[in-house]
TORLONU-506335 format. One line per field, with one value per residue: x, y, z of N, C-alpha, C in turn; residue in one letter; residue number from 0. Coordinates in steps of 0.001 Angstrom, whole numbers, always signed. Example, Ala and Ser with C-alpha at 12.3 -4.5 7.8 and 13.67 -1.06 7.14 Angstrom:
<pts>
n.xx <- +13190  +12850
n.yy <- -5690  -2250
n.zz <- +7800  +7080
ca.xx <- +12300  +13670
ca.yy <- -4500  -1060
ca.zz <- +7800  +7140
c.xx <- +13200  +12900
c.yy <- -3300  +30
c.zz <- +7800  +7870
rest <- a  s
nr <- 0  1
</pts>
This chain:
<pts>
n.xx <- -13192  -14458  -12212  -11354  -13456  -13147  -10668  -11240  -13135  -11593  -9824  -11623  -12476  -10093  -9708  -11884  -11251  -8947  -9890  -10687  -9993  -8989  -8885  -7173  -7689  -6601  -8474  -9185  -6542  -4732  -4781  -3297  -3131  -4938  -8267  -11291  -14454  -17280  -20268  -23230  -26655  -26900  -25457  -22679  -19359  -17228  -14151  -11089  -7939  -4302  -2932  -5179  -6306  -4250  -4220  -6814  -6606  -4539  -5699  -7788  -8030  -8028  -9530  -10119  -12055  -12508  -12682  -13173  -12094  -12166  -10365  -9560  -6129  -4675  -6398  -6460  -3874  -4156  -6119  -4700  -3815  -3750  -5925  -7958  -8038  -7283  -6370  -5058  -4452  -2435  -459  +3066  +6417  +9980  +11270  +9725  +9920  +11234  +9806  +8118  +5153  +4192  +5004  +3616  +2438  +4584  +5997  +5779  +6411  +5678  +7417  +8035  +8458  +6108  +6341  +8524  +8721  +9086  +9950  +8793  +9087  +6447  +5936  +4874  +4759  +6275  +7956  +9822  +12717  +15946  +16592  +19289  +20441  +19590  +20104  +19324  +16760  +16717  +15496  +13267  +9721  +7783  +5101  +3203  +1567  -814  -51  +1573  +4789  +8158  +10811  +14245  +13785  +12240  +13771  +15084  +13022  +12077  +14255  +14001  +15123  +13941  +10783  +7251  +3959  +1038  -1485  -4724  -5225  -4192  -5175  -5779  -3192  -2084  -3596  -2601  -47  -615  -1534  +697  +1520  +3678  +6949  +6639  +5044  +5737  +5694  +4826  +5641  +3795  +1387  +1168  +835  -1546  -3366  -3316  -4429  -6969  -8184  -8642  -6806  -4486  -1818  +407  +766  +2232  +5387  +7280  +9672  +12612  +13234  +14971  +17467  +16952  +14867  +15321  +14408  +12174  +11003  +7667  +5639  +3300  +1727  +1355  -513  +628  -858  -1643  -1452  +1648  +1640  -478  +513  +2660  +1259  -47  +2185  +3188  +1205  +1494  +4019  +3400  +1686  +3486  +5298  +3676  +3274  +1059  +843  +2208  +425  -1795  -841  -344  -2926  -3984  -2380  -2055  +160
n.yy <- +41867  +39387  +37730  +38167  +37021  +34374  +33766  +34119  +32151  +29876  +30036  +29726  +27150  +25701  +26203  +24914  +22325  +21998  +21616  +19058  +15602  +12266  +9531  +6641  +3249  +5  -2852  -5403  -6570  -4893  -4447  -3644  -1119  -23  -348  -1708  -1651  -3744  -2975  -1955  -2350  -1162  +1191  +3491  +2090  +1874  +3460  +2718  +2374  +2488  +4086  +5305  +6724  +8554  +9942  +11137  +12694  +14428  +15966  +17153  +19827  +21213  +22576  +20692  +18475  +15196  +12073  +8688  +5690  +2202  -628  -3926  -5086  -5131  -3671  -1352  -329  +78  +2073  +4302  +5462  +8458  +8830  +7500  +8266  +11339  +12974  +11886  +10490  +8339  +5691  +4824  +3578  +4086  +1675  +156  +1197  +203  -1891  -3342  -2004  -800  +1763  +4218  +4319  +4832  +6932  +9717  +10882  +11877  +14417  +14010  +11024  +8521  +6316  +3552  +218  -3193  -6583  -9924  -13468  -15400  -18106  -21396  -21833  -23968  -24449  -22585  -20944  -19390  -16802  -15999  -15325  -15126  -17555  -19459  -20024  -21386  -23908  -24259  -23782  -20914  -18796  -16451  -13348  -12995  -11038  -9279  -7743  -8596  -7152  -7989  -10656  -11613  -12127  -14493  -16261  -16174  -17328  -19893  -20806  -20435  -21512  -20803  -20438  -18999  -16926  -15373  -13558  -12093  -13454  -15954  -16677  -17080  -19252  -21074  -21330  -22600  -25059  -26091  -25598  -24247  -23151  -20794  -17540  -14721  -11473  -8009  -6858  -5283  -5849  -8585  -8774  -7322  -8946  -11383  -10521  -9442  -11639  -13208  -15103  -17180  -15590  -16765  -19088  -18616  -17642  -14769  -14399  -12576  -10871  -9210  -9612  -10538  -9000  -5746  -3205  -589  +2724  +4161  +6277  +8955  +9031  +10647  +11645  +12946  +15181  +16459  +19497  +21074  +22764  +21837  +19344  +20154  +21307  +19077  +17593  +19189  +18872  +16153  +16153  +17497  +15630  +13592  +14808  +15250  +12732  +11455  +9720  +7466  +6675  +6038  +3820  +1989  +1615  -167  -2451  -3315  -3139
n.zz <- -25262  -25538  -25506  -22897  -21457  -22239  -21112  -18382  -18127  -18593  -16443  -14350  -14876  -14497  -11793  -10670  -11357  -9893  -7378  -7035  -6440  -6888  -4824  -5030  -4341  -3339  -3491  -1155  -981  +262  +2983  +6185  +5098  +3268  +3757  +2857  +3842  +3561  +1646  +3289  +3462  +958  +1096  +735  +688  +3586  +4062  +5400  +7166  +7349  +5372  +4186  +6360  +6791  +4339  +4323  +6644  +5949  +4016  +5225  +6104  +3775  +743  -1037  -2915  -2387  -3966  -3401  -4798  -5268  -6440  -7775  -7667  -10246  -11907  -10487  -10927  -13684  -13722  -13073  -15327  -17218  -18953  -17745  -14993  -14346  -12193  -9390  -6091  -4146  -2872  -2695  -3402  -3591  -3850  -5477  -7987  -10246  -11191  -13812  -15190  -12937  -12766  -12661  -10138  -8507  -9496  -8985  -6086  -2687  -777  +1913  +3659  +4741  +6501  +7390  +6076  +7025  +6246  +6972  +7463  +7817  +9772  +10913  +14422  +15368  +13298  +12656  +11322  +11087  +8686  +7170  +4809  +1307  +136  +1958  +1338  -1007  -3117  -1619  -863  -829  +357  -1369  -2376  -4984  -7811  -6436  -5836  -4928  -3901  -4134  -3959  -6065  -8416  -7873  -7643  -10244  -11505  -10737  -8423  -6011  -4978  -5338  -3901  -4825  -3398  -2799  -738  +2423  +4639  +3524  +2961  +5505  +6279  +4469  +5462  +7876  +6951  +5817  +3154  +2276  +3390  +4687  +4852  +3006  +4045  +4698  +7894  +9279  +7931  +8394  +11209  +11501  +10053  +11465  +13889  +13076  +11919  +14034  +14851  +16678  +17974  +19091  +17714  +15522  +14120  +13534  +11402  +11000  +7964  +6775  +5629  +3161  +1946  +2177  +4570  +3529  +2503  +2617  +704  -58  -3254  -6454  -9359  -12545  -13154  -10860  -9144  -8273  -6090  -4519  -3793  -2221  -112  +942  +1669  +3720  +5645  +6128  +7315  +9677  +10831  +11325  +13104  +15290  +16116  +15227  +13033  +13977  +15972  +14434  +12999  +15120  +16015  +14247  +14164  +16714  +18381
ca.xx <- -14159  -14630  -10978  -11366  -14413  -12556  -9613  -11902  -13778  -10534  -9349  -12667  -12440  -8900  -9906  -12814  -10528  -7952  -10556  -11098  -8904  -9454  -8015  -7252  -7529  -6547  -9472  -8982  -5169  -3832  -4947  -4121  -2884  -6216  -9300  -12602  -15515  -18337  -21471  -24328  -27923  -26704  -24772  -21310  -18427  -16383  -12728  -10211  -6594  -3210  -2761  -6434  -6421  -3267  -4694  -7947  -6134  -3691  -6550  -8927  -8123  -8000  -10821  -10142  -13138  -11860  -13518  -12427  -12485  -11403  -10303  -8561  -4796  -4304  -7210  -5992  -2750  -4701  -6885  -3780  -3600  -4410  -7189  -8975  -8082  -6241  -5836  -5246  -3501  -2405  +804  +4071  +7747  +11092  +11651  +8875  +9997  +11797  +8941  +7346  +3708  +3816  +5733  +2749  +2220  +5791  +6713  +5769  +6206  +5730  +8752  +8180  +7986  +5114  +6945  +9290  +8149  +10025  +9311  +9023  +8617  +5517  +5988  +4260  +5637  +7199  +8719  +10602  +14167  +16501  +16934  +20457  +20717  +18584  +20441  +18612  +15446  +16868  +14886  +12098  +8503  +7236  +3746  +3172  +275  -943  +56  +2500  +6207  +8987  +12177  +15267  +13397  +11593  +14699  +15407  +11824  +12078  +15340  +13670  +15889  +12952  +9453  +6212  +2533  +356  -2843  -5413  -5352  -3305  -5786  -5549  -1765  -1867  -4183  -1651  +1040  -1118  -1680  +2002  +1694  +4995  +7666  +6187  +4433  +6520  +4742  +5215  +5342  +2567  +249  +1077  +262  -2945  -4169  -3429  -5374  -8312  -8750  -8870  -5881  -3636  -499  +1448  +914  +3064  +6642  +7620  +11118  +13158  +13509  +15706  +18633  +16463  +14190  +15694  +13327  +12101  +10012  +6396  +5279  +2115  +2075  +435  -463  +1328  -1763  -1880  -605  +2764  +1271  -1306  +1407  +3404  +337  -232  +3463  +3273  +304  +2122  +5089  +2752  +1186  +4645  +5857  +2743  +3190  -271  +1013  +2537  -808  -2634  -272  -550  -4352  -4339  -1592  -2161  +1450
ca.yy <- +41424  +37945  +37103  +38236  +36015  +33055  +33592  +33933  +30835  +28880  +30098  +29133  +25704  +25166  +26282  +23847  +21069  +21931  +21320  +17657  +14635  +10896  +8681  +5279  +2248  -1405  -3597  -6782  -7043  -3867  -4242  -2600  +193  +406  -1303  -1392  -2391  -4076  -2154  -2416  -1716  -398  +2459  +3502  +1375  +2665  +3319  +2919  +1867  +3397  +5075  +6044  +7682  +9616  +10741  +11959  +13673  +15426  +16809  +17577  +21282  +21806  +22711  +19666  +17487  +13922  +10919  +7450  +4584  +990  -1602  -4995  -4523  -4888  -2568  -179  +196  +541  +3307  +5422  +6067  +9765  +8746  +6986  +9092  +12360  +13562  +10924  +10352  +6983  +5523  +4090  +3498  +3998  +263  -446  +2008  -502  -3011  -3013  -1953  -82  +3019  +5335  +4319  +5230  +7908  +11056  +10631  +13023  +14740  +13388  +9644  +8277  +5383  +2466  -1113  -4310  -7850  -11099  -14752  -15921  -19565  -22027  -21628  -25092  -24658  -21374  -21072  -18085  -16535  -15124  -14914  -15666  -18955  -20318  -20320  -22127  -25230  -24281  -23147  -19862  -18367  -15036  -12840  -12813  -9673  -8477  -7867  -8799  -6718  -8795  -12066  -11979  -12667  -15878  -17029  -16259  -18231  -21246  -21178  -20437  -21801  -20044  -20732  -17709  -16905  -14123  -12643  -12349  -14492  -17233  -16987  -17640  -20597  -21911  -21611  -23581  -26373  -26545  -25496  -23661  -23003  -19583  -16487  -13487  -10369  -6875  -7155  -4578  -6582  -9883  -8567  -6925  -10083  -12321  -9952  -9280  -12957  -13900  -16229  -17179  -15042  -17673  -20221  -18172  -16941  -13788  -14478  -11381  -11139  -8039  -10013  -10824  -7775  -4674  -2254  +539  +3725  +4327  +7679  +9218  +9201  +11541  +11658  +14110  +16322  +17104  +20686  +21004  +23489  +20951  +18324  +20806  +21467  +17748  +17256  +19936  +18223  +14875  +16483  +17808  +14364  +12852  +15504  +15096  +11279  +10979  +8563  +6327  +6260  +5399  +2491  +1137  +1302  -1264  -3679  -3749  -3164
ca.zz <- -24260  -25724  -25050  -21436  -20982  -22456  -20111  -17092  -18166  -18452  -15066  -13517  -15118  -13847  -10356  -10307  -11481  -8835  -6120  -7027  -6398  -6715  -4006  -5551  -3288  -3730  -2728  -671  -802  +798  +4407  +6793  +4500  +2711  +4157  +2289  +4506  +2616  +1658  +4134  +3086  -280  +1340  +224  +1565  +4474  +3743  +6539  +6929  +7693  +4296  +4029  +7461  +6563  +3200  +4738  +7626  +5282  +3169  +6034  +6200  +2438  +75  -2076  -2872  -2665  -4291  -3167  -5674  -4976  -7532  -7646  -7873  -11641  -12433  -9738  -11703  -14962  -13515  -12903  -16641  -17288  -19673  -16825  -13785  -14546  -10953  -8313  -4997  -3601  -2156  -3454  -2793  -4548  -4008  -6509  -9200  -11403  -11552  -15010  -15027  -11734  -12752  -12305  -8697  -7787  -10313  -8392  -4669  -1789  -266  +3224  +3726  +5783  +7454  +6777  +6251  +7040  +5889  +7805  +6961  +8819  +9792  +12079  +15571  +15538  +12059  +12380  +11147  +10727  +7287  +7216  +3435  +403  -146  +2900  +768  -2267  -3128  -738  -1368  +20  +18  -1743  -2832  -6428  -8303  -5651  -6156  -3745  -4208  -3497  -3970  -7334  -9424  -7514  -7993  -11704  -11905  -10308  -7234  -4934  -5512  -4649  -4001  -4773  -2867  -3104  +393  +3555  +5474  +2842  +3091  +6835  +6256  +3730  +6405  +8842  +6307  +5355  +1707  +2064  +4657  +5337  +4047  +2974  +4210  +5511  +9295  +9622  +7385  +9060  +12533  +11341  +9601  +12585  +14852  +12516  +11625  +15293  +14973  +17864  +17641  +19576  +16798  +14409  +14392  +12509  +11207  +10347  +6552  +6281  +4841  +1805  +1515  +3100  +4858  +2599  +2897  +1916  +483  -861  -4668  -7154  -10820  -13100  -13290  -9567  -9051  -7329  -4873  -3712  -3233  -1145  +1011  +1524  +2304  +4976  +6592  +6487  +8260  +10958  +11377  +11830  +14261  +16410  +16344  +14812  +12147  +14843  +16644  +13415  +12746  +16293  +16154  +13334  +14352  +18095  +19098
c.xx <- -14326  -13406  -10921  -12278  -13851  -11486  -10215  -12562  -12760  -9997  -10339  -12672  -11260  -9049  -10822  -12114  -9554  -8568  -11026  -9878  -9498  -8430  -8222  -6848  -7459  -7544  -8961  -7543  -4249  -4021  -3612  -3857  -4174  -7243  -10636  -13634  -16679  -19543  -22543  -25578  -27756  -26095  -23352  -20382  -17620  -14925  -11896  -8819  -5539  -3037  -4006  -6589  -5455  -3716  -5812  -7516  -5327  -4494  -7715  -9119  -8096  -9416  -10974  -11311  -12553  -12891  -12673  -12979  -11572  -11502  -9374  -7216  -4471  -5111  -6844  -4832  -3235  -5404  -5993  -3419  -4368  -5751  -8317  -9152  -6975  -5561  -6087  -4152  -3569  -1106  +1769  +5393  +8819  +11504  +10854  +9056  +10484  +10943  +8051  +5852  +3258  +4491  +4872  +2572  +3400  +6584  +6852  +5403  +6294  +7156  +9019  +7649  +6982  +5702  +7766  +8568  +9266  +9252  +9692  +8604  +7752  +5497  +5131  +5263  +6665  +8054  +9598  +12080  +14718  +16804  +18068  +20874  +19707  +18850  +19695  +17251  +15527  +16294  +13647  +10920  +7996  +5852  +3768  +1765  +279  -848  +1057  +3948  +7016  +10434  +13198  +14985  +12886  +12548  +15068  +14223  +11787  +13130  +15083  +14451  +15004  +11588  +8400  +4832  +1820  -1070  -3419  -5455  -4388  -3866  -5602  -4087  -1470  -2467  -3255  -448  +614  -1201  -385  +2208  +3034  +5675  +7214  +5653  +5285  +5565  +5400  +4797  +4027  +1345  +64  +409  -1211  -3815  -4360  -4464  -6796  -8985  -9009  -7982  -5018  -2232  +614  +1669  +1800  +4357  +6934  +9143  +11603  +13620  +14347  +16915  +18251  +15784  +14492  +14493  +13347  +10951  +8757  +6066  +3866  +2577  +974  +568  +221  +457  -2065  -932  +471  +2420  +433  -450  +2212  +2537  +113  +1028  +3609  +2396  +865  +3224  +4513  +2236  +2324  +5172  +4975  +2557  +1816  -148  +1356  +1284  -1743  -2151  -574  -2014  -4774  -3572  -1555  -857  +1764
c.yy <- +39909  +37192  +37078  +37178  +34610  +32757  +33328  +32572  +29729  +28846  +29463  +27626  +25062  +25148  +25169  +22506  +20895  +21553  +19877  +16740  +13252  +10108  +7242  +4267  +853  -2165  -4987  -7212  -6064  -3595  -4411  -1207  +796  -690  -832  -2260  -2576  -3155  -2791  -1632  -748  +985  +2366  +2771  +2341  +2396  +3680  +2404  +2925  +4487  +5932  +7093  +8847  +10529  +11677  +13037  +14788  +16373  +17425  +19083  +21975  +21923  +21687  +18714  +16144  +12822  +9665  +6329  +3394  -6  -2755  -4474  -4185  -3740  -1257  +481  +773  +1881  +4513  +6084  +7386  +9747  +8245  +7901  +10138  +12811  +12604  +11036  +8909  +6842  +4679  +4082  +3489  +2556  -425  +213  +1251  -1675  -2604  -3036  -1185  +1291  +4175  +5445  +4920  +6333  +9257  +10939  +11915  +13240  +14013  +11957  +9510  +7415  +4365  +1143  -2153  -5586  -8959  -12337  -15344  -17446  -20100  -21967  -22746  -25357  -23470  -21698  -19721  -17990  -15517  -14624  -15614  -17135  -19925  -20744  -21177  -23540  -25346  -23539  -22131  -19476  -16865  -14647  -12644  -11338  -8811  -8733  -7930  -8443  -7565  -10278  -12525  -12627  -14120  -16804  -17245  -17246  -19672  -21726  -21239  -20661  -21026  -20643  -19403  -17867  -15502  -13116  -13025  -13454  -15872  -17662  -17619  -19038  -21569  -22265  -22717  -24985  -26873  -26502  -24869  -23498  -21765  -18587  -15232  -12301  -9188  -7185  -6516  -5360  -7927  -9744  -8203  -8125  -11105  -11825  -9927  -10612  -13770  -15114  -16080  -16737  -16001  -18877  -19884  -17541  -16008  -13720  -13239  -11718  -10037  -8406  -10329  -9596  -6696  -3772  -1104  +1472  +3700  +5818  +7768  +9386  +9985  +11378  +12933  +15359  +17021  +18294  +20545  +21684  +22616  +19869  +18905  +20964  +20131  +17325  +17939  +19296  +16877  +15109  +16776  +16540  +13541  +13489  +15367  +13631  +10704  +9738  +7318  +5779  +5547  +3974  +1541  +741  +127  -2557  -4148  -3860  -1795
c.zz <- -24310  -25214  -23521  -20843  -21121  -21410  -18734  -17001  -17956  -17028  -14115  -13636  -14412  -12329  -9879  -10348  -10328  -7500  -6048  -7095  -6162  -5912  -4459  -4481  -3897  -2868  -2384  -410  -86  +2291  +5144  +6229  +3963  +2998  +3601  +2991  +3549  +2766  +2542  +3758  +1917  -44  +798  +1192  +2425  +4133  +4968  +6181  +7205  +6643  +4160  +5120  +7280  +5425  +3632  +5733  +6961  +4397  +3934  +6040  +4841  +1883  -1042  -1853  -3304  -2898  -4140  -4039  -5416  -6122  -7150  -8140  -9328  -12243  -11735  -10479  -13028  -14815  -13264  -14226  -16709  -18012  -18776  -15616  -13864  -13249  -9789  -7259  -4518  -2800  -2971  -2721  -3872  -4811  -5100  -7872  -10425  -11857  -12713  -14710  -13806  -11645  -12245  -10800  -7944  -8475  -9612  -6910  -3854  -1285  +1049  +3202  +4867  +6893  +6676  +7011  +6237  +6746  +6869  +7026  +8064  +8721  +10940  +13222  +15725  +14303  +11706  +12202  +10709  +9237  +7293  +5840  +2529  +77  +771  +2358  -490  -2125  -2272  -1380  -357  -481  -236  -2170  -4339  -6785  -7562  -6070  -4865  -4080  -3448  -3519  -5331  -8335  -9139  -7787  -9500  -12201  -11480  -9103  -5990  -5568  -4719  -4883  -3828  -4248  -3045  -1961  +1507  +4446  +4850  +2948  +4449  +6950  +5530  +4599  +7369  +8246  +5681  +3857  +1331  +3407  +5414  +4331  +4151  +3017  +4902  +6947  +9720  +9171  +8079  +10423  +12446  +10990  +10714  +13590  +14309  +12217  +12893  +15489  +16226  +17481  +18037  +18666  +15602  +14924  +13227  +12405  +10457  +8930  +5921  +5437  +3392  +1204  +2546  +3372  +3859  +2972  +2025  +1861  -86  -2301  -5368  -8664  -11289  -13120  -11966  -9425  -7976  -6011  -3942  -3052  -2073  +98  +1724  +2269  +3659  +6043  +7052  +7523  +9643  +11632  +11970  +13112  +15498  +16809  +15997  +13921  +12961  +15515  +15670  +13164  +13902  +16457  +15281  +13613  +15798  +18834  +19683
rest <- x  x  x  x  x  x  x  x  x  x  x  x  x  x  x  x  x  x  x  x  x  x  x  x  x  x  x  x  x  x  x  x  x  x  x  x  x  x  x  x  x  x  x  x  x  x  x  x  x  x  x  x  x  x  x  x  x  x  x  x  x  x  x  x  x  x  x  x  x  x  x  x  x  x  x  x  x  x  x  x  x  x  x  x  x  x  x  x  x  x  x  x  x  x  x  x  x  x  x  x  x  x  x  x  x  x  x  x  x  x  x  x  x  x  x  x  x  x  x  x  x  x  x  x  x  x  x  x  x  x  x  x  x  x  x  x  x  x  x  x  x  x  x  x  x  x  x  x  x  x  x  x  x  x  x  x  x  x  x  x  x  x  x  x  x  x  x  x  x  x  x  x  x  x  x  x  x  x  x  x  x  x  x  x  x  x  x  x  x  x  x  x  x  x  x  x  x  x  x  x  x  x  x  x  x  x  x  x  x  x  x  x  x  x  x  x  x  x  x  x  x  x  x  x  x  x  x  x  x  x  x  x  x  x  x  x  x  x  x  x  x  x  x  x  x  x  x  x  x  x  x  x  x  x  x  x  x  x  x
nr <- 0  1  2  3  4  5  6  7  8  9  10  11  12  13  14  15  16  17  18  19  20  21  22  23  24  25  26  27  28  29  30  31  32  33  34  35  36  37  38  39  40  41  42  43  44  45  46  47  48  49  50  51  52  53  54  55  56  57  58  59  60  61  62  63  64  65  66  67  68  69  70  71  72  73  74  75  76  77  78  79  80  81  82  83  84  85  86  87  88  89  90  91  92  93  94  95  96  97  98  99  100  101  102  103  104  105  106  107  108  109  110  111  112  113  114  115  116  117  118  119  120  121  122  123  124  125  126  127  128  129  130  131  132  133  134  135  136  137  138  139  140  141  142  143  144  145  146  147  148  149  150  151  152  153  154  155  156  157  158  159  160  161  162  163  164  165  166  167  168  169  170  171  172  173  174  175  176  177  178  179  180  181  182  183  184  185  186  187  188  189  190  191  192  193  194  195  196  197  198  199  200  201  202  203  204  205  206  207  208  209  210  211  212  213  214  215  216  217  218  219  220  221  222  223  224  225  226  227  228  229  230  231  232  233  234  235  236  237  238  239  240  241  242  243  244  245  246  247  248  249  250  251  252  253  254  255  256  257  258
</pts>
């Protein structure tokens, strides 16, 4: 009898655990993927953004109780440790898997990708130039975000062939472009368009130079901690597939970048 009670208790505990999930968000640097609106009148912050909308939509019909927590980038990575957050959902990419310190974010990805991202070099409209190969950047200074990685470019920065000026936000990066602190800002096209629109800047004052010859386009997926049950991931994957087939994800993206 005692053994039966213990088993039932354990099953009940596991079931309760299976109904909770923490959605980890990067604060201030991940717009428009993850947008944290400031607290008003001591209420909880509003969470929006392309990834956030997809996460909430994919879990809408489930019985999972989701808690959203936002942290600066470095702490965001730290909070993925099982000792801090055993069961979490966020986003990642195979392109980031080899970067030291970010393995957790990209270790366990969803089956279905959400979308592909491409990079651009945001320059002043009168200072644009084509980037046909990485050599075109040698000896020049580019603007990047603190804490972010740039596949296909980082090794040249480390070797001293390309110089960089780091800033804390996308808006600060565009201001750095305007003041000529570098030849341009390396950014995901989605993020560049969103920042120009949200900051009320004149789109015609900037040129988005294709950067695919330096950083090839790559896919974005949802990511999960090791403790998230495989069945739950399959359920989320199915919902993601439905969102893609109904073009809901395309509509979400367009609502943030205005294209």
